[in-house]
SEKOL-638045 format. One record per residue (C-alpha): y, x, z. Coordinates in Angstrom, 2 decimals. Last residue first. Layout:
BEGIN
+---------+---------+---------+
:       Y :       X :       Z :
+---------+---------+---------+
:       Y :       X :       Z :
...
+---------+---------+---------+
***
This chain:
BEGIN
+---------+---------+---------+
:       Y :       X :       Z :
+---------+---------+---------+
:   -2.74 :  -15.44 :   -1.25 :
:   -4.23 :  -11.98 :   -1.73 :
:   -5.22 :   -9.07 :    0.47 :
:   -7.84 :  -10.80 :    2.61 :
:   -7.89 :  -12.22 :    6.17 :
:  -10.97 :  -14.30 :    7.05 :
:  -13.03 :  -12.57 :    4.37 :
:  -12.46 :   -9.18 :    6.06 :
:  -10.77 :   -6.66 :    3.78 :
:   -7.50 :   -6.83 :    5.73 :
:   -9.25 :   -6.15 :    9.03 :
:  -11.48 :   -3.30 :    7.86 :
:   -8.55 :   -1.65 :    6.10 :
:   -6.46 :   -1.91 :    9.25 :
:   -9.30 :   -0.33 :   11.26 :
:   -9.78 :    2.48 :    8.77 :
:   -6.07 :    3.32 :    8.88 :
:   -6.12 :    3.00 :   12.65 :
:   -8.75 :    5.67 :   13.17 :
:   -9.45 :    4.67 :   16.76 :
:   -9.71 :    6.99 :   19.74 :
:  -13.03 :    6.60 :   21.53 :
:  -15.82 :    4.04 :   21.37 :
:  -15.68 :    1.96 :   18.22 :
:  -16.69 :   -1.51 :   17.15 :
:  -16.74 :   -3.44 :   13.89 :
:  -18.24 :   -6.76 :   12.77 :
:  -19.17 :   -7.97 :   16.26 :
:  -20.54 :  -11.50 :   15.76 :
:  -19.34 :  -13.71 :   18.62 :
:  -19.07 :  -17.16 :   17.07 :
:  -15.61 :  -16.56 :   15.64 :
:  -15.70 :  -12.98 :   14.34 :
:  -15.27 :  -10.00 :   16.65 :
:  -13.54 :   -6.65 :   16.13 :
:  -14.33 :   -4.28 :   18.99 :
:  -12.50 :   -1.44 :   20.73 :
:  -13.50 :    0.86 :   23.60 :
:  -11.13 :    3.45 :   25.05 :
:  -12.73 :    4.61 :   27.20 :
:  -16.33 :    5.64 :   27.89 :
:  -18.54 :    2.89 :   29.34 :
:  -21.79 :    3.27 :   27.46 :
:  -21.16 :    0.27 :   25.22 :
:  -24.39 :   -1.41 :   24.05 :
:  -24.14 :   -3.97 :   26.90 :
:  -20.70 :   -5.05 :   25.60 :
:  -17.92 :   -6.61 :   27.71 :
:  -19.84 :   -8.16 :   30.61 :
:  -22.33 :   -5.29 :   30.79 :
:  -19.52 :   -2.73 :   30.87 :
:  -17.60 :   -4.72 :   33.51 :
:  -20.71 :   -4.78 :   35.73 :
:  -20.84 :   -1.02 :   35.42 :
:  -17.17 :   -0.80 :   36.32 :
:  -17.54 :   -2.77 :   39.56 :
:  -13.88 :   -3.44 :   40.38 :
:  -14.26 :   -7.22 :   40.03 :
:  -11.00 :   -9.14 :   39.46 :
:  -10.97 :   -7.85 :   35.90 :
:   -7.64 :   -7.32 :   34.13 :
:   -6.51 :   -9.31 :   31.11 :
:   -3.73 :   -9.16 :   28.49 :
:   -3.13 :  -11.95 :   25.96 :
:   -0.42 :  -10.55 :   23.67 :
:    3.20 :   -9.50 :   24.23 :
:    2.28 :   -5.84 :   24.68 :
:    5.85 :   -4.56 :   24.50 :
:    4.79 :   -0.91 :   24.96 :
:    6.69 :   -0.38 :   28.22 :
:    5.75 :   -3.88 :   29.40 :
:    2.06 :   -3.06 :   29.08 :
:    2.60 :    0.11 :   31.09 :
:    4.32 :   -1.75 :   33.92 :
:    1.56 :   -4.37 :   33.85 :
:   -1.07 :   -1.67 :   34.32 :
:    0.86 :   -0.09 :   37.18 :
:    1.25 :   -3.48 :   38.86 :
:   -2.47 :   -4.21 :   38.44 :
:   -3.49 :   -1.00 :   40.17 :
:   -5.15 :   -2.79 :   43.12 :
:   -7.22 :   -4.71 :   40.53 :
:   -8.80 :   -1.43 :   39.53 :
:   -7.95 :   -0.42 :   35.99 :
:  -10.24 :   -1.36 :   33.10 :
:   -7.42 :   -3.30 :   31.42 :
:   -8.49 :   -5.73 :   28.71 :
:   -6.29 :   -6.28 :   25.67 :
:   -6.41 :   -9.11 :   23.14 :
:   -5.35 :   -8.97 :   19.48 :
:   -5.41 :  -12.11 :   17.35 :
:   -6.07 :  -12.91 :   13.71 :
:   -6.18 :  -15.89 :   11.36 :
:   -2.85 :  -14.80 :    9.81 :
:    0.63 :  -14.77 :   11.39 :
:   -0.55 :  -12.13 :   13.87 :
:   -1.66 :   -9.75 :   11.12 :
:    1.13 :   -7.18 :   11.06 :
:    2.62 :   -7.86 :   14.49 :
:   -0.82 :   -7.71 :   16.07 :
:   -1.55 :   -4.47 :   14.22 :
:    1.71 :   -2.97 :   15.52 :
:    0.70 :   -3.91 :   19.08 :
:   -2.61 :   -2.13 :   18.51 :
:   -0.67 :    0.93 :   17.37 :
:    1.19 :    0.95 :   20.70 :
:   -2.18 :    1.56 :   22.47 :
:   -3.01 :    4.91 :   20.84 :
:   -1.33 :    7.23 :   23.34 :
:   -2.06 :    5.16 :   26.43 :
:   -5.77 :    4.87 :   25.66 :
:   -6.01 :    8.57 :   24.75 :
:   -4.65 :    9.45 :   28.22 :
:   -6.96 :    7.17 :   30.22 :
:   -5.53 :    6.73 :   33.73 :
:   -3.64 :    3.59 :   32.68 :
:   -6.85 :    2.00 :   31.43 :
:   -8.14 :    0.59 :   28.12 :
:  -10.49 :   -2.00 :   26.66 :
:   -9.32 :   -3.18 :   23.23 :
:  -10.35 :   -6.51 :   21.73 :
:   -9.65 :   -7.58 :   18.12 :
:  -10.42 :  -11.24 :   17.38 :
:  -10.75 :  -12.88 :   13.96 :
:   -9.51 :  -16.38 :   14.65 :
:  -11.07 :  -19.79 :   15.23 :
:  -11.94 :  -19.50 :   18.91 :
:  -15.34 :  -19.29 :   20.61 :
:  -15.03 :  -15.53 :   20.67 :
:  -18.19 :  -14.38 :   22.44 :
:  -16.25 :  -11.37 :   23.77 :
:  -13.91 :  -13.67 :   25.72 :
:  -16.91 :  -15.40 :   27.24 :
:  -17.95 :  -12.07 :   28.76 :
:  -14.40 :  -11.60 :   30.02 :
:  -14.54 :  -15.03 :   31.67 :
:  -17.83 :  -14.16 :   33.34 :
:  -16.39 :  -10.88 :   34.57 :
:  -13.59 :  -12.82 :   36.24 :
:  -10.03 :  -12.59 :   34.95 :
:   -6.63 :  -11.74 :   36.35 :
:   -3.89 :  -12.24 :   33.76 :
:   -1.39 :   -9.55 :   32.78 :
:    1.82 :  -10.96 :   31.30 :
:    4.45 :   -9.71 :   28.84 :
:    7.34 :  -12.00 :   27.88 :
:    8.85 :  -11.48 :   24.45 :
:   12.17 :   -9.61 :   24.38 :
:   10.70 :   -6.56 :   22.63 :
:    9.44 :   -8.80 :   19.81 :
:   12.88 :  -10.30 :   19.27 :
:   14.46 :   -6.85 :   19.28 :
:   11.99 :   -5.50 :   16.72 :
:   12.64 :   -8.48 :   14.44 :
:   16.42 :   -8.07 :   14.78 :
:   16.25 :   -4.35 :   14.00 :
:   14.12 :   -5.13 :   10.93 :
:   16.63 :   -7.72 :    9.76 :
:   19.50 :   -5.30 :   10.34 :
:   17.67 :   -2.65 :    8.31 :
:   17.92 :   -4.80 :    5.17 :
:   20.50 :   -2.45 :    3.70 :
:   17.87 :   -0.08 :    2.32 :
:   16.54 :   -2.76 :   -0.01 :
:   13.05 :   -4.16 :    0.20 :
:   12.55 :   -5.67 :   -3.26 :
:   11.34 :   -9.26 :   -3.02 :
:    7.61 :   -9.90 :   -2.95 :
:    6.20 :  -11.43 :   -6.12 :
:    6.94 :  -13.62 :   -9.13 :
:    8.63 :  -12.58 :  -12.35 :
:   10.80 :  -14.60 :  -14.71 :
:   10.58 :  -13.76 :  -18.37 :
:   12.88 :  -11.90 :  -20.75 :
:   12.06 :  -10.92 :  -24.33 :
:   10.70 :  -14.33 :  -25.29 :
:   10.51 :  -14.45 :  -29.08 :
:    9.86 :  -10.71 :  -29.06 :
:   11.21 :   -8.55 :  -31.87 :
:    8.77 :   -6.61 :  -34.04 :
:    8.50 :   -2.85 :  -34.44 :
:    4.70 :   -3.00 :  -34.40 :
:    4.48 :   -0.89 :  -31.24 :
:    7.20 :   -3.06 :  -29.69 :
:    5.31 :   -6.25 :  -30.52 :
:    2.02 :   -4.93 :  -29.15 :
:    3.69 :   -3.76 :  -25.93 :
:    5.29 :   -7.17 :  -25.37 :
:    2.02 :   -8.99 :  -26.03 :
:    0.22 :   -6.70 :  -23.58 :
:    2.86 :   -7.40 :  -20.94 :
:    2.57 :  -11.15 :  -21.37 :
:   -1.24 :  -11.09 :  -21.56 :
:   -1.83 :   -9.06 :  -18.39 :
:   -5.54 :   -9.90 :  -18.35 :
:   -5.84 :  -13.26 :  -16.63 :
:   -8.13 :  -14.97 :  -14.08 :
:   -9.88 :  -11.94 :  -12.58 :
:   -7.27 :  -11.27 :   -9.92 :
:   -5.17 :  -14.29 :   -8.86 :
:   -1.50 :  -13.84 :   -9.77 :
:   -1.38 :  -15.99 :  -12.90 :
:    1.46 :  -15.96 :  -15.44 :
:    1.21 :  -12.44 :  -16.86 :
:    2.77 :   -8.99 :  -16.41 :
:    6.12 :  -10.55 :  -15.57 :
:    9.60 :   -9.63 :  -16.71 :
:   11.55 :   -7.30 :  -18.97 :
:   11.02 :   -6.71 :  -22.68 :
:   12.75 :   -4.71 :  -25.42 :
:   14.73 :   -2.13 :  -23.44 :
:   15.86 :    0.70 :  -25.72 :
:   14.13 :    3.99 :  -25.05 :
:   14.38 :    5.19 :  -28.67 :
:   10.59 :    4.84 :  -28.95 :
:   10.74 :    1.33 :  -27.49 :
:   11.14 :    0.39 :  -23.83 :
:    9.14 :   -2.14 :  -21.78 :
:   10.25 :   -3.04 :  -18.22 :
:    7.78 :   -4.70 :  -15.80 :
:    8.40 :   -6.24 :  -12.35 :
:    5.60 :   -6.21 :   -9.77 :
:    7.03 :   -6.49 :   -7.21 :
:   10.29 :   -8.41 :   -7.10 :
:   13.93 :   -8.36 :   -8.22 :
:   13.80 :   -5.15 :  -10.25 :
:   17.35 :   -3.84 :  -10.86 :
:   16.88 :   -0.87 :  -13.22 :
:   19.83 :    1.21 :  -11.97 :
:   19.42 :    0.12 :   -8.35 :
:   15.75 :    1.08 :   -8.49 :
:   16.68 :    4.53 :   -9.77 :
:   19.22 :    5.06 :   -7.00 :
:   16.84 :    3.79 :   -4.28 :
:   18.21 :    6.30 :   -1.72 :
:   14.95 :    7.38 :   -0.05 :
:   12.38 :    4.81 :   -1.22 :
:   12.14 :    5.82 :   -4.87 :
:    8.52 :    7.05 :   -4.90 :
:    6.48 :    7.44 :   -8.10 :
:    2.97 :    6.42 :   -9.12 :
:    2.00 :    8.15 :  -12.39 :
:   -0.81 :    6.25 :  -14.16 :
:   -4.60 :    6.28 :  -13.83 :
:   -4.50 :    4.92 :  -10.27 :
:   -7.72 :    5.64 :   -8.41 :
:   -7.15 :    2.82 :   -5.87 :
:   -8.07 :    5.07 :   -2.92 :
:   -6.06 :    8.05 :   -4.15 :
:   -2.86 :    6.27 :   -5.17 :
:   -3.09 :    4.01 :   -2.11 :
:   -3.33 :    6.98 :    0.27 :
:   -0.47 :    8.88 :   -1.37 :
:    1.65 :    5.72 :   -1.23 :
:    1.12 :    5.57 :    2.52 :
:    2.62 :    9.06 :    2.86 :
:    5.70 :    8.12 :    0.82 :
:    6.18 :    5.00 :    2.92 :
:    5.50 :    1.55 :    1.51 :
:    3.25 :    0.14 :    4.23 :
:   -0.52 :    0.16 :    4.16 :
:   -3.46 :   -1.96 :    5.36 :
:   -2.12 :   -4.95 :    3.49 :
:   -1.86 :   -8.73 :    3.49 :
:   -0.09 :   -9.19 :    6.82 :
:    2.35 :   -6.35 :    6.17 :
:    5.57 :   -8.40 :    6.13 :
:    5.55 :   -8.87 :    9.92 :
:    5.68 :   -5.11 :   10.34 :
:    9.09 :   -5.33 :    8.64 :
:   10.11 :   -3.30 :    5.58 :
:   13.78 :   -2.40 :    5.10 :
:   13.60 :    1.14 :    6.46 :
:   10.56 :    1.89 :    4.28 :
:   12.91 :    1.41 :    1.30 :
:   11.07 :   -0.27 :   -1.55 :
:   11.24 :    0.57 :   -5.24 :
:    7.70 :    1.92 :   -5.75 :
:    7.68 :    3.18 :   -9.32 :
:    4.82 :    2.84 :  -11.80 :
:    4.79 :    4.66 :  -15.16 :
:    2.81 :    3.53 :  -18.21 :
:    2.97 :    5.65 :  -21.37 :
:    2.00 :    4.14 :  -24.72 :
:    1.00 :    6.41 :  -27.61 :
:   -1.79 :    4.23 :  -28.98 :
:   -4.52 :    6.20 :  -27.18 :
:   -2.90 :    5.31 :  -23.83 :
:   -2.84 :    1.62 :  -24.71 :
:   -6.19 :    0.39 :  -23.42 :
:   -6.44 :    2.70 :  -20.39 :
:   -2.92 :    1.92 :  -19.15 :
:   -3.48 :   -1.81 :  -19.70 :
:   -6.68 :   -1.63 :  -17.64 :
:   -4.95 :    0.24 :  -14.82 :
:   -2.11 :   -2.31 :  -14.78 :
:   -4.67 :   -5.12 :  -14.67 :
:   -6.48 :   -3.44 :  -11.77 :
:   -3.25 :   -3.19 :   -9.77 :
:   -2.10 :   -6.76 :  -10.42 :
:   -3.39 :   -8.40 :   -7.23 :
:   -2.03 :   -5.53 :   -5.15 :
:    1.48 :   -6.26 :   -6.41 :
:    1.06 :   -9.93 :   -5.57 :
:   -0.20 :   -9.10 :   -2.08 :
:    2.84 :   -6.86 :   -1.46 :
:    2.11 :   -3.86 :    0.75 :
:    1.59 :   -0.96 :   -1.62 :
:    4.35 :   -1.26 :   -4.21 :
:    5.31 :   -2.18 :   -7.78 :
:    8.11 :   -1.51 :  -10.24 :
:    6.53 :   -1.13 :  -13.66 :
:    8.03 :    1.14 :  -16.30 :
:    6.38 :    0.88 :  -19.72 :
:    7.39 :    3.52 :  -22.27 :
:    6.44 :    2.99 :  -25.91 :
:    6.02 :    5.59 :  -28.66 :
:    5.59 :    8.35 :  -26.06 :
:    6.91 :   11.75 :  -27.16 :
:    9.92 :   11.72 :  -24.84 :
:    7.72 :   11.06 :  -21.77 :
:    8.78 :   14.05 :  -19.67 :
:   12.39 :   13.16 :  -20.49 :
:   12.23 :   10.21 :  -18.08 :
:   11.27 :   12.46 :  -15.18 :
:    8.22 :   13.07 :  -12.99 :
:    8.12 :   15.39 :  -10.01 :
:    4.72 :   16.71 :   -8.96 :
:    2.40 :   16.32 :   -5.98 :
:    0.09 :   13.78 :   -7.72 :
:    1.69 :   11.00 :   -5.68 :
:    4.84 :   11.35 :   -7.69 :
:    8.31 :   12.52 :   -6.74 :
:   11.15 :   11.09 :   -8.84 :
:   13.42 :   12.25 :  -11.64 :
:   15.04 :    9.30 :  -13.36 :
:   17.24 :    8.40 :  -16.32 :
:   18.20 :    4.81 :  -17.02 :
:   16.42 :    3.38 :  -20.09 :
:   19.00 :    2.31 :  -22.66 :
:   20.01 :   -1.33 :  -22.67 :
:   19.06 :   -3.78 :  -25.44 :
:   17.64 :   -6.36 :  -23.05 :
:   19.61 :   -6.26 :  -19.79 :
:   18.74 :   -4.19 :  -16.71 :
:   18.48 :   -6.49 :  -13.68 :
:   21.73 :   -6.77 :  -11.75 :
:   21.83 :   -6.26 :   -7.99 :
:   25.05 :   -6.83 :   -6.07 :
:   25.61 :   -4.36 :   -3.26 :
:   24.69 :   -3.54 :    0.32 :
:   25.23 :    0.13 :    1.13 :
:   21.91 :    2.03 :    1.36 :
:   20.44 :    3.20 :    4.66 :
:   18.48 :    6.42 :    4.34 :
:   14.82 :    7.21 :    3.71 :
:   13.98 :   10.93 :    4.06 :
:   10.71 :   11.81 :    2.36 :
:    9.76 :   15.49 :    2.22 :
:    9.15 :   16.95 :   -1.25 :
:    7.88 :   20.24 :   -2.66 :
:    6.67 :   19.19 :   -6.10 :
:    5.76 :   21.46 :   -9.00 :
:    7.71 :   20.61 :  -12.17 :
:    5.96 :   18.42 :  -14.71 :
:    3.04 :   19.39 :  -16.98 :
:    3.87 :   18.42 :  -20.54 :
:    2.88 :   14.93 :  -21.69 :
:   -0.51 :   14.24 :  -23.36 :
:   -0.13 :   11.24 :  -25.63 :
:   -3.27 :   10.43 :  -27.60 :
:   -2.01 :    9.22 :  -30.95 :
:   -5.57 :    8.84 :  -32.31 :
:   -4.53 :   10.52 :  -35.57 :
:   -2.85 :   13.35 :  -33.69 :
:   -6.04 :   14.11 :  -31.74 :
:   -8.12 :   13.89 :  -34.90 :
:   -5.73 :   16.33 :  -36.56 :
:   -5.90 :   18.68 :  -33.57 :
:   -9.69 :   18.48 :  -33.53 :
:   -9.72 :   19.47 :  -37.20 :
:   -7.38 :   22.41 :  -36.54 :
:   -9.57 :   23.59 :  -33.64 :
:  -12.68 :   23.33 :  -35.81 :
:  -11.04 :   25.35 :  -38.62 :
:   -9.72 :   27.98 :  -36.21 :
:  -13.19 :   28.37 :  -34.66 :
:  -14.85 :   28.66 :  -38.08 :
:  -12.32 :   31.28 :  -39.19 :
:  -12.97 :   33.30 :  -36.02 :
:  -16.74 :   33.09 :  -36.53 :
:  -16.44 :   34.18 :  -40.17 :
:  -14.36 :   37.18 :  -39.10 :
:  -17.01 :   38.17 :  -36.53 :
:  -19.68 :   37.90 :  -39.22 :
:  -17.77 :   40.27 :  -41.53 :
:  -16.98 :   42.72 :  -38.71 :
:  -20.68 :   42.92 :  -37.89 :
:  -21.56 :   43.50 :  -41.57 :
:  -19.03 :   46.32 :  -41.72 :
:  -20.72 :   47.99 :  -38.72 :
+---------+---------+---------+
***
């Protein structure tokens, strides 16, 4: 019995010794493991923000406080990172091509400096109310709270990604002019560097040298020769830019909507795509409930990518005698794109003209390269997130300039 107690005591002492050694190693490596933040129960509610002058936080300023919802379902606050030797706050977003171009560099910097006691935090500054469809030509996502969740998951961000799109109070306090815009604070949370991550936007060409240099200097307690640099990217979408969005929506709604009669031969040629743009074709009908429900999203896609090498075309499968009904529907959804209706009411002939592999169920959608290669097609209701991703990842479109 005594021998058993003796061995048990030795085991406990061994465990304590190992734990203490691991703790010392942990402290030596300066691995910063912040306390678990408060559980998040958040519903986004973007509001208009009064227009005001924006001033970027000056070198030597204290870090403005924040408490913002993150994409990991928790709130994150400035005090959460009190133990970090350096705090890097980067204002970035989903939709901007420049911001997307720097995502992997931000992840790499986070991985490199985490063991040195550096905490990287990303904040999306944009109000969803100030973002136009026409500004989404390089992205499959907007800057809403829900869209941020998708980007955080799909891009496997290794840093907190926080939302400030409701009232933009934090963004107003820091004053980022574009995305991305980096702010580096020392251990006392005094701003030591503000500006770009590096000089070249194109992925794979640089490694975030300006930001890395700033972090290195702050860790070493040295002053930077160039503490402020200019930054390039998409302008911050402020909550007072709603008038611009209203104007863009109004201009689109005022565009003329037509429905052109077309022979089956012409529709067959349409699917061969002898043009120079990536072509999205949707076959729909007024009597098809799912067609009517999803159709407005196709108009959104046209507005997103219409300024790129992209075009959306609709084909009504209604009988020619129902042309007026079809046109009425197209007007109701502002379908200011090429719209066609077959002059031949033979639906089986229409199927063969559009796509012989299609069995005729509506809706039917196809994405066609110049020359007629179908790179994506779907029969039934479309997953528009997947479709947008397919479009923006196509070599003819792309996420970067």
